[in-house]
N, CA, C and O of each residue as an XYZ file, in Angstrom:
800
protein
N      31.862     16.225     80.382
C      30.738     17.096     80.061
C      30.738     17.391     78.567
O      31.767     17.750     77.994
N      29.583     17.237     77.947
C      29.444     17.477     76.517
C      29.391     18.974     76.222
O      28.692     19.729     76.897
N      30.136     19.385     75.214
C      30.072     20.768     74.752
C      29.122     20.807     73.561
O      29.480     20.400     72.456
N      27.915     21.298     73.794
C      26.881     21.294     72.759
C      27.137     22.414     71.761
O      27.587     23.497     72.135
N      26.850     22.152     70.494
C      27.061     23.122     69.438
C      25.805     23.276     68.602
O      25.009     22.345     68.476
N      25.634     24.459     68.032
C      24.510     24.719     67.141
C      24.731     23.975     65.834
O      25.737     24.207     65.164
N      23.812     23.083     65.451
C      23.997     22.384     64.171
C      23.699     23.317     63.010
O      22.833     24.184     63.130
N      24.382     23.163     61.908
C      24.078     23.998     60.739
C      22.723     23.625     60.159
O      22.268     22.490     60.298
N      22.086     24.586     59.511
C      20.843     24.288     58.820
C      21.102     23.307     57.674
O      22.148     23.376     57.029
N      20.163     22.399     57.415
C      20.347     21.460     56.301
C      19.941     22.039     54.948
O      19.820     21.298     53.972
N      19.728     23.372     54.877
C      19.324     24.047     53.642
C      19.662     25.520     53.808
O      20.060     25.948     54.892
N      19.509     26.293     52.749
C      19.784     27.727     52.829
C      18.721     28.437     53.667
O      17.616     27.928     53.857
N      19.076     29.614     54.159
C      18.171     30.351     55.038
C      16.863     30.745     54.349
O      15.831     30.878     55.007
N      16.904     30.929     53.034
C      15.697     31.335     52.314
C      14.970     30.157     51.665
O      14.031     30.357     50.896
N      15.396     28.945     51.969
C      14.896     27.781     51.245
C      13.446     27.430     51.572
O      12.784     26.754     50.785
N      12.946     27.881     52.720
C      11.597     27.507     53.139
C      10.550     28.548     52.753
O       9.371     28.394     53.073
N      10.982     29.613     52.062
C      10.017     30.615     51.617
C       9.068     30.018     50.579
O       9.508     29.185     49.787
N       7.779     30.405     50.541
C       7.163     31.473     51.347
C       6.613     31.011     52.691
O       6.069     31.824     53.438
N       6.741     29.708     53.022
C       6.164     29.233     54.282
C       6.817     29.905     55.490
O       6.136     30.311     56.431
N       8.147     30.015     55.451
C       8.895     30.677     56.524
C       9.960     31.540     55.851
O      10.737     31.051     55.031
N       9.993     32.814     56.199
C      10.885     33.742     55.523
C      12.344     33.550     55.922
O      12.653     32.982     56.970
N      13.226     34.035     55.065
C      14.665     34.013     55.356
C      14.957     34.740     56.662
O      15.794     34.288     57.443
N      14.281     35.858     56.911
C      14.533     36.622     58.135
C      14.175     35.818     59.372
O      14.936     35.804     60.340
N      13.045     35.156     59.356
C      12.625     34.376     60.518
C      13.565     33.196     60.737
O      13.963     32.926     61.870
N      13.922     32.496     59.671
C      14.842     31.366     59.821
C      16.182     31.841     60.385
O      16.764     31.174     61.241
N      16.668     32.973     59.916
C      17.940     33.520     60.409
C      17.861     33.835     61.893
O      18.707     33.390     62.669
N      16.859     34.594     62.290
C      16.693     34.917     63.714
C      16.501     33.659     64.549
O      17.120     33.482     65.598
N      15.628     32.792     64.054
C      15.230     31.625     64.835
C      16.418     30.680     65.048
O      16.646     30.201     66.159
N      17.160     30.419     63.991
C      18.298     29.505     64.091
C      19.495     30.154     64.776
O      20.023     29.620     65.751
N      19.920     31.305     64.264
C      21.183     31.890     64.708
C      21.096     32.555     66.078
O      22.103     32.645     66.780
N      19.919     33.018     66.468
C      19.764     33.704     67.754
C      19.040     32.839     68.775
O      19.584     32.545     69.840
N      17.810     32.428     68.456
C      17.026     31.668     69.436
C      17.635     30.296     69.712
O      17.874     29.946     70.868
N      17.886     29.524     68.667
C      18.441     28.188     68.884
C      19.828     28.284     69.521
O      20.152     27.509     70.421
N      20.631     29.212     69.065
C      21.954     29.395     69.673
C      21.832     29.716     71.161
O      22.659     29.283     71.964
N      20.804     30.473     71.525
C      20.593     30.802     72.928
C      20.349     29.568     73.782
O      20.830     29.500     74.913
N      19.613     28.593     73.266
C      19.375     27.367     74.015
C      20.664     26.549     74.145
O      20.928     25.955     75.190
N      21.450     26.526     73.091
C      22.736     25.831     73.158
C      23.625     26.475     74.219
O      24.230     25.780     75.036
N      23.700     27.804     74.203
C      24.519     28.513     75.191
C      24.004     28.273     76.607
O      24.784     28.052     77.533
N      22.671     28.318     76.766
C      22.088     28.110     78.084
C      22.340     26.714     78.612
O      22.584     26.538     79.806
N      22.285     25.716     77.738
C      22.549     24.334     78.144
C      24.002     24.171     78.565
O      24.285     23.572     79.602
N      24.925     24.700     77.766
C      26.340     24.597     78.123
C      26.631     25.296     79.442
O      27.378     24.776     80.271
N      26.044     26.476     79.640
C      26.268     27.222     80.872
C      25.736     26.465     82.083
O      26.400     26.404     83.118
N      24.540     25.886     81.962
C      23.951     25.142     83.073
C      24.792     23.917     83.423
O      24.978     23.606     84.599
N      25.296     23.225     82.411
C      26.110     22.047     82.686
C      27.445     22.431     83.326
O      27.968     21.703     84.169
N      27.987     23.576     82.920
C      29.212     24.070     83.565
C      28.964     24.369     85.043
O      29.789     24.047     85.899
N      27.815     24.992     85.333
C      27.474     25.300     86.720
C      27.344     24.026     87.536
O      27.855     23.964     88.654
N      26.678     23.014     87.012
C      26.520     21.753     87.730
C      27.871     21.096     87.998
O      28.110     20.576     89.088
N      28.751     21.121     87.001
C      30.078     20.527     87.177
C      30.870     21.267     88.253
O      31.524     20.641     89.087
N      30.811     22.586     88.234
C      31.512     23.392     89.239
C      30.948     23.123     90.634
O      31.702     23.038     91.603
N      29.634     22.990     90.737
C      29.018     22.730     92.033
C      29.410     21.368     92.582
O      29.639     21.233     93.784
N      29.491     20.359     91.726
C      29.911     19.036     92.190
C      31.335     19.073     92.717
O      31.666     18.434     93.715
N      32.173     19.842     92.018
C      33.581     19.919     92.430
C      33.751     20.695     93.725
O      34.562     20.326     94.575
N      32.986     21.772     93.875
C      33.150     22.624     95.058
C      32.359     22.136     96.258
O      32.687     22.468     97.397
N      31.321     21.351     96.011
C      30.450     20.918     97.098
C      29.422     21.961     97.494
O      28.694     21.760     98.466
N      29.340     23.067     96.771
C      28.362     24.119     97.028
C      27.223     23.955     96.028
O      27.400     24.182     94.831
N      26.053     23.558     96.527
C      24.942     23.225     95.640
C      23.812     24.254     95.693
O      22.681     23.949     95.315
N      24.108     25.463     96.157
C      23.071     26.484     96.274
C      22.443     26.828     94.927
O      21.235     27.055     94.852
N      23.236     26.869     93.873
C      22.706     27.236     92.553
C      22.294     26.029     91.717
O      21.915     26.175     90.555
N      22.369     24.836     92.307
C      22.074     23.619     91.553
C      20.616     23.514     91.108
O      20.381     23.134     89.961
N      19.617     23.829     91.948
C      18.235     23.702     91.466
C      17.954     24.529     90.213
O      17.296     24.053     89.288
N      18.447     25.755     90.182
C      18.247     26.586     88.994
C      18.960     26.024     87.782
O      18.434     26.070     86.670
N      20.156     25.495     87.990
C      20.909     24.921     86.876
C      20.227     23.671     86.333
O      20.209     23.444     85.123
N      19.664     22.858     87.231
C      18.946     21.670     86.779
C      17.747     22.055     85.922
O      17.485     21.431     84.894
N      17.018     23.090     86.351
C      15.886     23.579     85.560
C      16.346     24.111     84.208
O      15.670     23.924     83.197
N      17.497     24.773     84.195
C      18.029     25.307     82.941
C      18.475     24.203     81.995
O      18.404     24.366     80.777
N      18.938     23.074     82.543
C      19.315     21.954     81.689
C      18.090     21.421     80.951
O      18.144     21.205     79.740
N      16.984     21.206     81.668
C      15.815     20.652     80.991
C      15.213     21.651     80.014
O      14.843     21.281     78.900
N      15.110     22.928     80.422
C      14.510     23.924     79.534
C      15.364     24.127     78.285
O      14.860     24.045     77.164
N      16.637     24.388     78.475
C      17.511     24.654     77.329
C      17.839     23.383     76.555
O      17.971     23.416     75.332
N      17.971     22.265     77.262
C      18.246     21.005     76.575
C      17.097     20.620     75.660
O      17.315     20.261     74.503
N      15.873     20.692     76.174
C      14.718     20.384     75.328
C      14.605     21.387     74.179
O      14.268     21.013     73.056
N      14.886     22.662     74.464
C      14.857     23.658     73.402
C      15.852     23.333     72.301
O      15.534     23.451     71.117
N      17.048     22.925     72.683
C      18.083     22.578     71.705
C      17.701     21.334     70.913
O      17.780     21.327     69.685
N      17.290     20.288     71.613
C      16.999     19.025     70.939
C      15.793     19.156     70.008
O      15.809     18.639     68.891
N      14.742     19.851     70.473
C      13.549     19.984     69.638
C      13.802     20.890     68.436
O      13.298     20.623     67.345
N      14.573     21.955     68.624
C      14.892     22.800     67.471
C      15.712     22.032     66.435
O      15.499     22.191     65.233
N      16.639     21.209     66.889
C      17.436     20.414     65.949
C      16.527     19.534     65.103
O      16.705     19.438     63.888
N      15.548     18.888     65.747
C      14.600     18.056     65.014
C      13.722     18.901     64.103
O      13.445     18.509     62.970
N      13.282     20.063     64.594
C      12.441     20.974     63.814
C      13.087     21.327     62.485
O      12.432     21.261     61.444
N      14.365     21.702     62.504
C      15.040     22.056     61.247
C      15.120     20.850     60.316
O      14.933     20.986     59.107
N      15.395     19.679     60.869
C      15.515     18.481     60.042
C      14.169     18.032     59.488
O      14.108     17.401     58.433
N      13.095     18.353     60.193
C      11.751     17.947     59.780
C      11.194     18.787     58.645
O      10.079     18.539     58.184
N      11.957     19.787     58.181
C      11.499     20.625     57.086
C      12.462     20.548     55.904
O      13.649     20.261     56.063
N      11.926     20.811     54.724
C      12.727     20.775     53.509
C      12.062     21.618     52.440
O      10.834     21.662     52.368
N      12.855     22.297     51.598
C      12.257     23.022     50.469
C      11.559     22.077     49.489
O      10.742     22.518     48.681
N      11.873     20.788     49.556
C      11.242     19.788     48.703
C      10.169     19.005     49.452
O       9.720     17.960     48.983
N       9.754     19.515     50.626
C       8.811     18.796     51.462
C       7.366     19.040     51.064
O       7.066     19.555     49.987
N       6.484     18.652     51.975
C       5.060     18.811     51.748
C       4.410     17.522     51.287
O       5.051     16.474     51.220
N       3.156     17.613     50.978
C       2.411     16.432     50.558
C       2.094     15.530     51.732
O       2.163     15.945     52.889
N       1.746     14.293     51.424
C       1.402     13.328     52.457
C       2.519     12.306     52.596
O       3.285     12.090     51.657
N       2.618     11.676     53.764
C       3.671     10.679     53.969
C       3.440      9.430     53.125
O       2.332      9.170     52.655
N       4.512      8.668     52.946
C       4.443      7.393     52.250
C       5.204      6.360     53.081
O       5.848      6.709     54.071
N       5.133      5.119     52.687
C       5.920      4.091     53.341
C       5.403      3.709     54.710
O       4.210      3.813     54.995
N       6.328      3.261     55.561
C       5.956      2.731     56.870
C       5.296      3.773     57.762
O       4.357      3.454     58.491
N       5.773      5.012     57.713
C       5.195      6.030     58.585
C       3.751      6.316     58.175
O       2.906      6.569     59.034
N       3.462      6.279     56.883
C       2.078      6.478     56.422
C       1.183      5.355     56.930
O       0.064      5.598     57.383
N       1.684      4.118     56.851
C       0.907      2.972     57.329
C       0.653      3.072     58.831
O      -0.438      2.755     59.307
N       1.671      3.518     59.575
C       1.523      3.597     61.029
C       0.572      4.721     61.426
O      -0.195      4.568     62.376
N       0.607      5.844     60.718
C      -0.347      6.923     60.983
C      -1.767      6.433     60.727
O      -2.675      6.717     61.508
N      -1.956      5.705     59.645
C      -3.264      5.140     59.335
C      -3.726      4.194     60.443
O      -4.888      4.220     60.847
N      -2.814      3.366     60.925
C      -3.146      2.392     61.964
C      -3.497      3.070     63.289
O      -4.478      2.706     63.938
N      -2.693      4.056     63.683
C      -2.843      4.635     65.024
C      -3.843      5.783     65.098
O      -4.371      6.071     66.172
N      -4.111      6.444     63.967
C      -5.024      7.591     63.977
C      -6.265      7.381     63.103
O      -7.146      8.240     63.064
N      -6.338      6.261     62.414
C      -7.497      5.973     61.581
C      -7.357      6.443     60.152
O      -7.882      5.817     59.231
N      -6.648      7.549     59.961
C      -6.418      8.101     58.627
C      -5.398      9.223     58.740
O      -5.125      9.714     59.835
N      -4.840      9.624     57.611
C      -3.954     10.785     57.604
C      -4.719     12.024     58.031
O      -4.206     12.843     58.794
N      -5.952     12.166     57.539
C      -6.757     13.336     57.885
C      -7.041     13.378     59.382
O      -7.046     14.453     59.983
N      -7.280     12.200     59.995
C      -7.497     12.146     61.440
C      -6.272     12.576     62.211
O      -6.376     13.297     63.203
N      -5.087     12.128     61.751
C      -3.850     12.555     62.411
C      -3.636     14.055     62.226
O      -3.336     14.768     63.183
N      -3.791     14.531     60.987
C      -3.502     15.935     60.705
C      -4.417     16.857     61.502
O      -3.956     17.847     62.069
N      -5.704     16.543     61.551
C      -6.622     17.375     62.300
C      -6.254     17.446     63.777
O      -6.318     18.512     64.390
N      -5.870     16.310     64.342
C      -5.466     16.278     65.752
C      -4.165     17.033     65.973
O      -4.020     17.737     66.972
N      -3.214     16.895     65.050
C      -1.938     17.597     65.166
C      -2.145     19.098     65.073
O      -1.542     19.859     65.829
N      -2.994     19.529     64.150
C      -3.298     20.957     64.020
C      -3.944     21.494     65.299
O      -3.654     22.615     65.717
N      -4.820     20.696     65.921
C      -5.437     21.116     67.175
C      -4.387     21.239     68.276
O      -4.433     22.174     69.076
N      -3.447     20.307     68.319
C      -2.362     20.386     69.298
C      -1.523     21.631     69.066
O      -1.142     22.313     70.017
N      -1.233     21.930     67.800
C      -0.420     23.102     67.472
C      -1.150     24.394     67.814
O      -0.520     25.378     68.203
N      -2.462     24.401     67.672
C      -3.223     25.589     68.001
C      -3.318     25.841     69.492
O      -3.457     26.983     69.929
N      -3.241     24.759     70.282
C      -3.414     24.877     71.732
C      -2.099     24.970     72.490
O      -2.068     25.477     73.611
N      -1.034     24.498     71.908
C       0.237     24.395     72.629
C       0.829     25.759     72.932
O       0.641     26.721     72.188
N       1.543     25.818     74.036
C       2.285     27.019     74.389
C       3.752     26.901     74.060
O       4.579     27.608     74.635
N       4.081     26.024     73.149
C       5.481     25.835     72.773
C       5.640     24.974     71.538
O       6.143     25.432     70.511
N       5.204     23.707     71.640
C       5.462     22.760     70.564
C       4.275     21.824     70.359
O       3.589     21.458     71.313
N       4.042     21.442     69.112
C       3.204     20.301     68.774
C       4.155     19.205     68.295
O       4.999     19.432     67.428
N       4.007     18.032     68.866
C       4.917     16.936     68.557
C       4.147     15.685     68.164
O       3.125     15.355     68.766
N       4.649     14.994     67.146
C       4.256     13.619     66.881
C       5.338     12.758     67.495
O       6.508     12.864     67.125
N       4.952     11.897     68.440
C       5.938     11.100     69.166
C       5.617      9.627     69.029
O       4.483      9.235     68.756
N       6.659      8.817     69.229
C       6.455      7.378     69.366
C       6.483      7.042     70.846
O       7.452      7.344     71.543
N       5.417      6.417     71.321
C       5.285      6.011     72.718
C       5.698      4.550     72.828
O       4.952      3.672     72.396
N       6.891      4.262     73.405
C       7.367      2.884     73.430
C       6.653      2.001     74.448
O       6.771      0.778     74.384
N       5.920      2.591     75.380
C       5.172      1.792     76.353
C       3.908      1.237     75.688
O       3.650      0.034     75.723
N       3.130      2.137     75.085
C       1.918      1.707     74.378
C       2.221      1.189     72.974
O       1.367      0.587     72.324
N       3.452      1.434     72.518
C       3.878      1.039     71.169
C       2.942      1.635     70.115
O       2.358      0.925     69.297
N       2.823      2.966     70.166
C       1.989      3.647     69.189
C       2.457      5.083     69.038
O       3.194      5.611     69.871
N       2.007      5.702     67.951
C       2.250      7.118     67.738
C       1.209      7.931     68.498
O       0.062      7.511     68.649
N       1.629      9.107     68.973
C       0.720     10.026     69.661
C       1.070     11.453     69.263
O       2.225     11.757     68.967
N       0.070     12.322     69.256
C       0.289     13.759     69.184
C       0.279     14.319     70.597
O      -0.553     13.926     71.415
N       1.196     15.234     70.892
C       1.204     15.883     72.199
C       1.416     17.378     72.012
O       2.128     17.816     71.108
N       0.781     18.151     72.887
C       0.950     19.603     72.928
C       1.829     19.928     74.127
O       1.475     19.622     75.266
N       2.979     20.550     73.867
C       3.964     20.812     74.909
C       4.059     22.308     75.156
O       4.219     23.091     74.220
N       3.962     22.702     76.418
C       4.164     24.098     76.788
C       5.640     24.341     77.058
O       6.350     23.478     77.575
N       6.084     25.544     76.693
C       7.500     25.886     76.749
C       8.251     24.817     75.968
O       7.949     24.608     74.793
N       9.217     24.131     76.573
C       9.908     23.049     75.875
C       9.732     21.708     76.569
O       9.993     20.661     75.977
N       9.294     21.737     77.812
C       9.399     20.530     78.617
C       8.199     20.266     79.521
O       8.295     19.471     80.456
N       7.072     20.920     79.253
C       5.882     20.720     80.075
C       4.771     20.115     79.230
O       4.323     20.715     78.254
N       4.335     18.933     79.610
C       3.295     18.247     78.854
C       3.826     17.120     77.997
O       3.059     16.465     77.292
N       5.125     16.884     78.044
C       5.700     15.770     77.293
C       5.349     14.451     77.976
O       4.993     14.430     79.154
N       5.448     13.372     77.243
C       5.160     12.038     77.765
C       6.485     11.328     78.020
O       7.278     11.129     77.101
N       6.718     10.947     79.274
C       7.980     10.306     79.635
C       8.265      9.101     78.739
O       7.384      8.277     78.493
N       9.492      9.009     78.259
C       9.933      7.875     77.459
C       9.606      7.973     75.992
O      10.148      7.214     75.188
N       8.726      8.895     75.618
C       8.358      8.994     74.208
C       9.460      9.671     73.412
O      10.247     10.452     73.948
N       9.503      9.356     72.124
C      10.552      9.882     71.245
C       9.911     10.742     70.166
O       9.147     10.217     69.357
N      10.192     12.056     70.119
C       9.614     12.907     69.072
C      10.158     12.531     67.691
O      11.358     12.320     67.513
N       9.248     12.453     66.723
C       9.673     12.196     65.350
C       9.287     13.340     64.412
O       9.800     13.429     63.297
N       8.376     14.223     64.867
C       7.999     15.411     64.099
C       7.744     16.529     65.096
O       6.956     16.370     66.028
N       8.414     17.665     64.898
C       8.315     18.781     65.840
C       7.930     20.058     65.111
O       8.535     20.421     64.103
N       6.917     20.732     65.636
C       6.500     22.034     65.116
C       6.592     23.059     66.241
O       5.889     22.950     67.245
N       7.454     24.046     66.072
C       7.626     25.122     67.042
C       6.529     26.155     66.829
O       6.446     26.762     65.761
N       5.679     26.361     67.847
C       4.620     27.359     67.733
C       4.803     28.509     68.725
O       3.847     29.224     69.025
N       6.035     28.693     69.240
C       6.336     29.920     69.954
C       6.144     31.086     68.974
O       6.301     30.921     67.764
N       5.809     32.250     69.505
C       5.516     33.382     68.625
C       6.706     33.783     67.767
O       6.517     34.308     66.669
N       7.932     33.548     68.241
C       9.074     33.930     67.414
C       9.156     33.110     66.131
O       9.898     33.464     65.215
N       8.393     32.011     66.059
C       8.403     31.172     64.863
C       7.593     31.757     63.718
O       7.844     31.448     62.554
N       6.619     32.603     64.047
C       5.685     32.995     62.987
C       5.232     34.451     63.002
O       4.686     34.917     62.002
N       5.436     35.186     64.090
C       4.805     36.497     64.197
C       5.291     37.475     63.127
O       4.507     38.280     62.623
N       6.565     37.414     62.780
C       7.105     38.319     61.759
C       6.439     38.071     60.409
O       6.176     39.009     59.656
N       6.169     36.802     60.110
C       5.584     36.448     58.815
C       4.061     36.512     58.805
O       3.464     36.929     57.813
N       3.433     36.101     59.901
C       1.989     35.899     59.905
C       1.241     36.758     60.922
O       0.012     36.707     60.970
N       1.940     37.540     61.730
C       1.264     38.251     62.796
C       0.633     37.263     63.762
O       1.228     36.224     64.046
N      -0.566     37.560     64.279
C      -1.193     36.646     65.236
C      -1.871     35.432     64.595
O      -2.498     34.641     65.299
N      -1.757     35.272     63.278
C      -2.454     34.200     62.565
C      -1.636     32.909     62.618
O      -1.009     32.507     61.639
N      -1.662     32.275     63.790
C      -0.909     31.027     63.939
C      -1.422     29.952     62.990
O      -0.637     29.138     62.504
N      -2.719     29.934     62.719
C      -3.291     28.909     61.856
C      -2.668     28.893     60.469
O      -2.425     27.820     59.916
N      -2.406     30.063     59.898
C      -1.785     30.108     58.568
C      -0.349     29.617     58.615
O       0.125     28.989     57.668
N       0.347     29.897     59.707
C       1.705     29.369     59.878
C       1.681     27.844     59.929
O       2.515     27.184     59.309
N       0.727     27.289     60.668
C       0.615     25.826     60.756
C       0.337     25.233     59.380
O       0.914     24.208     59.016
N      -0.539     25.870     58.619
C      -0.808     25.413     57.251
C       0.460     25.460     56.409
O       0.729     24.539     55.637
N       1.244     26.536     56.555
C       2.487     26.650     55.809
C       3.489     25.575     56.175
O       4.256     25.116     55.328
N       3.483     25.174     57.437
C       4.396     24.110     57.879
C       4.146     22.814     57.117
O       5.089     22.106     56.762
N       2.879     22.505     56.866
C       2.567     21.269     56.145
C       3.102     21.296     54.716
O       3.278     20.241     54.107
N       3.362     22.478     54.177
C       3.911     22.585     52.825
C       5.406     22.290     52.775
O       5.966     22.120     51.692
N       6.059     22.227     53.934
C       7.508     22.003     53.943
C       7.916     20.811     54.815
O       9.110     20.598     55.027
N       6.956     20.027     55.325
C       7.333     18.857     56.131
C       8.187     17.915     55.301
O       7.845     17.562     54.173
N       9.304     17.521     55.887
C      10.221     16.562     55.268
C       9.841     15.163     55.765
O      10.326     14.716     56.805
N       8.983     14.484     55.027
C       8.506     13.181     55.479
C       9.603     12.128     55.477
O       9.496     11.131     56.191
N      10.655     12.327     54.691
C      11.789     11.400     54.754
C      12.462     11.465     56.128
O      12.867     10.438     56.674
N      12.578     12.668     56.681
C      13.139     12.831     58.021
C      12.255     12.166     59.066
O      12.755     11.492     59.967
N      10.940     12.354     58.948
C      10.016     11.732     59.903
C      10.114     10.213     59.811
O      10.126      9.526     60.832
N      10.184      9.693     58.598
C      10.339      8.247     58.397
C      11.624      7.742     59.049
O      11.623      6.696     59.698
N      12.715      8.481     58.877
C      13.995      8.065     59.478
C      13.887      8.004     60.999
O      14.352      7.049     61.622
N      13.268      9.034     61.598
C      13.119      9.037     63.057
C      12.223      7.889     63.522
O      12.484      7.267     64.552
N      11.181      7.617     62.765
C      10.278      6.517     63.098
C      11.023      5.178     63.041
O      10.859      4.339     63.927
N      11.832      4.980     62.012
C      12.574      3.729     61.884
C      13.560      3.553     63.044
O      13.779      2.433     63.506
N      14.149      4.641     63.509
C      15.030      4.557     64.684
C      14.267      4.036     65.893
O      14.792      3.247     66.679
N      13.029      4.484     66.032
C      12.205      4.015     67.147
C      11.918      2.518     67.021
O      11.998      1.783     68.005
N      11.592      2.079     65.833
C      11.342      0.652     65.624
C      12.571     -0.173     65.930
O      12.485     -1.220     66.571
N      13.716      0.301     65.472
C      14.973     -0.421     65.708
C      15.301     -0.505     67.200
O      15.847     -1.503     67.671
N      14.964      0.545     67.929
C      15.346      0.612     69.347
C      14.322     -0.011     70.279
O      14.684     -0.648     71.269
N      13.028      0.171     69.963
C      11.990     -0.185     70.914
C      11.180     -1.408     70.554
O      10.577     -2.019     71.435
N      11.145     -1.791     69.272
C      10.286     -2.923     68.907
C      11.115     -4.116     68.438
O      10.558     -5.158     68.091
């Protein structure tokens, strides 16, 4: 059984200001993300104990906790990596070409992604779909509802209220705009290249 750990931030807690405040990053990383790591470890411990004892009464709840907390952990890890104090602007290289190919233009992709972020009850994701062999935007509720089976997220935006309410109040749109100022396109490119290496 894997013992999951909270990854350190790839930058200082105040590095994303003014898009995301030091206070929000601290709470979000050290409390919320840590909670998903703890929940995932606890659920996996329960499953292991149930297999050993042969008592599976608590197994359905533990299985649900694995997907909820596991997706929360994995998506938050990507979320932190997808941002940088040196981020922003438009993508370049292969990921820019692929966005142009699959969405018609950067503006077409961005508008659709913003719409997904405005509608989602958890996450807006840019994913690589290995079945259709194309990029897609998806709006995910909570952490694990609305995802596309087999797809690999390469850009993750957390739109749970804990991500923005302290900084922006109910104005999710301004938070989404701020996110574009800190997107780490090098990270997105790296994730995209992993998909090409694995699936194409």
